[in-house]
N, C-alpha and C positions, 0 to 999 in steps of 0.2 A: 504494500500500500504506500509506504514512504517513497519507494522508488518511482511509482507511477506519479505521485504528487510532485516529486522533484523534477521529473521529465516534463510534466505539464507546466510547471513554473518556468523552466528553461525555454520551452517552446514559446510561451507567452512573452517572455522577455525578449527573445530573439525577434519575434514578430513586431513588438513595440518599437525596438530600436531600429529595425529595418524600415518601418513605416515612417518614423520621425526623420530618419536620414533622407529618405526619398522626398518627403515634404519639404525639408530644408533646401534640397537641391532644386526642386521645382520653384520654390520661393525666390531663390537667388537668380534663376534664369528668367523668371517672368516679370520681376519688378525692375523698372528703369533705375539707373544710377541717379541718386539725388545727393546734393551737397549736404554735408553734416549740418545739423540744426544749430544755429547760432545762439549763443547766450544773449538774452536781451538785457540791455543796460537798464538798471533800476526796475527790473521786472517785479520786485517785491512791492513797489509803489504803484503798480498798475493793476487794474481789474482784469479778469479773464477776457472780457470783451475787448479791452484795449490791447492786450497781448495778441489776440487773434487778428485784430485790425492791423497791427504793426506787421505781423507776419505776412498778411495778405498784401500789404503795400510793398513789402520787400520782394515778394514773389512776382508782383506785377511790374516791378522796375525792370527795364530792358537792358541796362548796361551797369557795369560795376560803378561807374561814376554816379549814376542815379541812386544806386543803393548807398553809396558813401554819403551823398547829400541827405538822403532820408535818415541815415544813421546819425549824422551830425545834428540835424534838426531835432531828432528824437532825444539825443543826449542833452541838448540845451534845454529842452522842455522839461526833462526829468531832473536836471540840476536845479531848475527854478522851483519845481515841485518839492524837491528835497529841502531847499532853503526855506520855503514857506512852512514846512513841517519842522524846521529846526534840526535837520539831520546833517551829518557830515557827508563828504564825498564818498567815504568808505561804505556808507549805507547803500550806495548805488552799485557797488560790486556785487555780483551774484554770491549768495551765501556760501556756495561750495568753494568759491575762490577765497572768501574771507577766512574760512575755517581751515583751509588746507595750504595756507601760505602761497596763494597764487596759482595753485595747481588744481585743475578740475578733477 
C-alpha cells in the first residue's frame, strides 16, 4: 500500500512540474517584451488613480524625450506636494530605496 501511495505521489509531482514548465515556456513565447516597470517618484503621495494616470501618460508618450518631460513635470509637482505636507525630499524616494540604502 505504501509503495502504491509513493508511486502515485511521484507521478502527480512529475505531472505538476511538467505542466508548470510547459506553461512557463508558453508564457515566455506568447507575451511581447515590455520594458521593466519604472518606480514612480513620490508614489507614496499619490492615489491609485493618479499612479494609473501617470503610467498611462508614460505609455502614451512617443519618444524618450516626451517621457523625460513628463517625468520632470511629475517630479516638480510631487516636490511641491511634499513641501505642502511638510515632508523632506527623502519622502519622495520609493520606500524600498529608503530602507535598502538605494538598492531596490
